[in-house]
C-alpha positions in Angstrom: 0.0 0.0 0.0 2.7 2.6 0.8 4.4 2.2 -2.5 1.0 2.4 -4.3 0.2 5.6 -2.4 3.4 7.3 -3.4 3.0 6.1 -7.0 -0.4 8.0 -7.1 1.4 11.0 -5.6 3.8 10.9 -8.5 1.1 10.6 -11.1 -0.8 13.6 -9.6 2.3 15.7 -9.3 3.3 15.0 -12.9 -0.1 15.5 -14.3 -0.8 18.7 -12.4 2.5 20.5 -12.5 4.5 19.2 -15.5 3.3 20.5 -18.9 2.5 17.8 -21.4 3.0 15.0 -18.8 -0.6 13.9 -19.1 -0.1 12.8 -22.7 3.2 11.1 -21.8 1.5 9.2 -18.9 -1.3 8.1 -21.3 1.2 6.8 -23.8 3.0 5.0 -21.0 -0.3 3.6 -19.7 -1.2 2.4 -23.2 2.1 0.5 -23.6 1.7 -1.0 -20.1 -1.9 -2.1 -20.8 -0.6 -4.4 -23.6 1.2 -6.6 -21.1 -1.8 -8.4 -19.6 -5.2 -8.3 -17.8 -3.9 -6.9 -14.5 -1.8 -4.3 -16.3 -4.9 -3.2 -18.4 -7.0 -2.5 -15.3 -4.1 -0.6 -13.7 -3.6 1.4 -16.9 -7.3 2.2 -17.1 -7.3 3.3 -13.5 -4.4 5.7 -14.2 -6.4 7.0 -17.3 -9.5 7.5 -15.2 -7.6 9.4 -12.6 -6.0 11.7 -15.2 -9.5 12.3 -16.7 -10.8 13.2 -13.2 -7.9 15.7 -13.0 -8.6 17.0 -16.5 -4.9 16.3 -17.4 -5.0 13.7 -20.2 -3.5 16.1 -22.8 -6.4 15.6 -25.3 -8.9 13.0 -26.5 -6.4 11.2 -28.7 -4.3 10.2 -25.7 -7.4 8.7 -24.0 -8.3 6.7 -27.0 -4.8 5.2 -27.3 -5.1 3.7 -23.8 -8.6 2.4 -24.5 -7.5 0.8 -27.8 -4.5 -0.7 -26.2 -6.5 -2.4 -23.4 -9.2 -3.4 -25.7 -6.7 -4.9 -28.1 -5.1 -6.9 -25.3 -8.5 -8.2 -24.2 -9.4 -9.2 -27.8 -6.0 -10.9 -28.3 -6.4 -13.0 -25.2 -10.0 -13.9 -26.3 -9.2 -15.1 -29.8 -5.7 -16.5 -29.4 -5.5 -17.7 -25.8 -9.2 -18.6 -25.5 -9.5 -16.6 -22.3 -13.0 -16.6 -20.7 -15.6 -13.8 -21.1 -17.9 -12.7 -18.3 -21.7 -13.2 -18.8 -22.4 -9.6 -18.0 -20.6 -8.6 -21.1 -23.5 -9.6 -23.3 -26.1 -7.3 -21.6 -23.6 -4.4 -21.9 -23.1 -5.2 -25.5 -26.8 -5.3 -26.3 -27.4 -2.1 -24.4 -24.6 -0.3 -26.2 -25.7 -1.6 -29.6 -29.3 -0.4 -28.9 -28.0 3.1 -28.0 -25.7 3.2 -31.0 -28.7 2.4 -33.2 -30.8 5.2 -31.9 -28.0 7.8 -31.4 -28.0 9.0 -35.1 -31.7 9.2 -35.1 -32.1 11.4 -32.0 -28.8 13.2 -31.4 -27.9 16.7 -32.5 -24.4 15.5 -33.1 -24.7 11.9 -34.3 -21.0 11.3 -34.9 -20.0 12.5 -31.4 -22.7 10.5 -29.8 -21.8 7.4 -31.7 -18.2 7.7 -30.8 -19.1 8.2 -27.1 -21.2 5.0 -27.2 -18.3 3.1 -28.8 -15.8 4.4 -26.3 -18.2 3.5 -23.5 -18.6 -0.1 -24.8 -14.9 -0.6 -25.3 -14.0 0.8 -21.9 -16.7 -1.0 -19.9 -16.4 -4.3 -21.7 -12.6 -4.3 -21.4 -12.7 -3.4 -17.7 -15.3 -6.1 -17.0 -13.5 -8.7 -19.0 -10.1 -8.0 -17.4 -11.5 -7.9 -13.9 -13.2 -11.2 -14.6 -10.0 -12.8 -15.7 -8.2 -11.6 -12.6 -11.0 -12.5 -10.2 -8.6 -14.5 -8.1 -6.8 -11.2 -7.3 -9.7 -9.7 -5.4 -7.5 -8.8 -2.4 -5.0 -7.1 -4.7 -7.8 -5.1 -6.4 -9.2 -4.1 -3.0 -5.8 -2.8 -2.0 -5.3 -1.1 -5.3 -8.6 0.9 -5.3 -8.4 1.5 -1.6 -5.0 3.1 -1.9 -6.3 5.4 -4.7 -9.3 6.4 -2.6 -7.1 7.2 0.4 -4.7 9.2 -1.7 -7.6 11.2 -3.2 -9.1 11.8 0.3 -5.9 12.7 2.0 -4.7 14.8 -0.9 -7.9 16.7 -1.0 -7.9 17.2 2.7 -4.4 18.8 2.4 -5.6 21.0 -0.4 -8.6 22.1 1.7 -6.4 22.8 4.8 -4.2 25.1 2.6 -7.2 27.1 1.5 -7.3 25.7 -2.1 -9.7 23.5 -4.0 -12.2 26.2 -5.0 -10.6 27.1 -8.3 -13.6 26.1 -10.5 -16.4 27.5 -8.3 -16.4 29.5 -5.1 -19.2 27.3 -3.6 -18.1 23.7 -4.3 -14.8 22.0 -3.2 -13.1 20.1 -6.1 -10.3 18.5 -4.2 -7.7 16.8 -6.5 -10.2 16.7 -9.4 -11.1 19.3 -11.9 -14.7 20.1 -10.8 -16.8 19.8 -7.7 -19.5 17.9 -9.6 -16.8 15.4 -10.4 -15.3 15.3 -7.0 -18.6 14.7 -5.2 -19.8 11.6 -7.1 -16.3 10.0 -6.9 -16.2 10.6 -3.1 -19.7 9.2 -2.8 -18.7 5.9 -4.5 -15.6 5.9 -2.3 -17.6 6.4 0.8 -19.9 3.5 -0.1 -16.9 1.2 -0.5 -15.3 2.2 2.8 -18.6 2.2 4.7 -19.2 -1.3 3.3 -15.9 -2.5 4.7 -16.8 -0.9 8.1 -20.4 -2.1 8.4 -20.5 -5.4 6.5 -17.0 -6.7 6.7 -16.3 -5.6 10.2 -13.1 -3.7 9.3 -12.6 -1.1 12.0 -9.0 -0.1 11.4 -8.3 3.5 12.0 -7.3 4.3 8.4 -10.4 2.7 7.0 -12.7 4.7 9.4 -10.6 7.9 8.8 -10.9 7.3 5.0 -14.7 7.0 5.3 -14.9 10.2 7.3 -12.7 12.1 4.8 -14.5 10.8 1.7 -17.9 11.7 3.2 -16.6 15.1 4.1 -15.5 15.5 0.5 -19.0 14.7 -0.7 -20.4 17.3 1.7 -17.9 20.0 0.8 -18.3 19.5 -2.9 -21.8 20.8 -2.8 -23.0 17.9 -5.1 -26.5 17.4 -3.8 -27.1 14.3 -5.8 -23.9 12.7 -4.6 -24.7 13.5 -1.0 -28.3 12.3 -1.4 -27.1 9.0 -2.8 -24.9 8.4 0.2 -27.8 9.1 2.6 -30.2 7.0 0.7 -27.7 4.2 0.3 -27.1 4.2 4.1 -30.9 4.0 4.6 -31.2 1.1 2.1 -28.3 -0.7 3.9 -30.3 -0.4 7.2 -33.4 -1.9 5.5 -31.4 -4.6 3.8 -29.7 -5.4 7.0 -33.1 -5.8 8.7 -34.3 -8.1 6.0 -31.1 -10.1 6.2 -31.2 -10.0 10.0 -29.3 -13.3 10.5 -26.2 -11.9 8.9 -26.3 -8.2 8.3 -28.6 -6.7 10.9 -26.4 -6.9 14.0 -23.6 -5.0 12.3 -25.9 -2.5 10.7 -27.7 -1.9 14.0 -24.3 -1.4 15.7 -23.3 1.1 13.1 -26.3 3.3 13.7 -24.5 4.8 16.7 -21.1 4.9 14.9 -19.6 8.4 14.5 -20.0 8.1 10.8 -23.7 7.6 11.2 -23.9 10.7 13.3 -22.2 12.6 10.4 -24.8 11.3 8.0 -27.6 12.5 10.3 -26.0 16.0 10.4 -25.7 15.9 6.6 -29.3 15.1 6.3 -30.0 18.4 8.0 -27.4 20.3 6.1 -28.7 19.0 2.8 -31.7 21.3 3.0 -29.4 24.3 3.3 -27.3 23.5 0.2 -27.9 25.6 -2.9 
């Protein structure tokens, strides 16, 4: 985890402060993605982070990473007979349906069609490569957890120094390029960390601290939909825990008095005051 953390520090520093580094990182990620399934997911994660930062250096650099990962997935499928996940077919059908109607309803058919294609290539490749590395679930949990912690801690440092409001004066954007980007990302991160605390019984200080920081990021971003999703998700977890009382309910019930839950209650009040 420490090495991963400092690797993300390096990616952020290069992308944020070195002109043209975003394109170079994308090219490096594309080359790295051709090495295998694990490397493709890691390269896609770097690309996603650069997109969140707004530092990819242009659309062409993004496409190179996607094509490289997709090409590796296709190569393994046709020449190594690697398995495909069943969920790939609903994604393909959905994408094909949207692609069919896009030229009929869009004001910019070509742009819409390219977005659908990029969506399908990115999602299908990610699902396929994650499926092929499903035996590495502990590694992936550590991988994404480290990224979440870096974004939370890095954003907290930016907030402490009085920064993070460059795009709007009302919403905090953290290490991303916009508050409406930062909020949803922190909401998903909060869900993952809260799931570890409530359902897996992980109560280590850095997981709890991470959950508090990510939830604070959601609140400070001013993204009402993101905050509402966390609140409703927490409520649904309580209901689900009650329905699954033999396994979930004791932990969910205990979590109702957890400091994190108290923050959620405060946020429910504060939500009404957000503009």
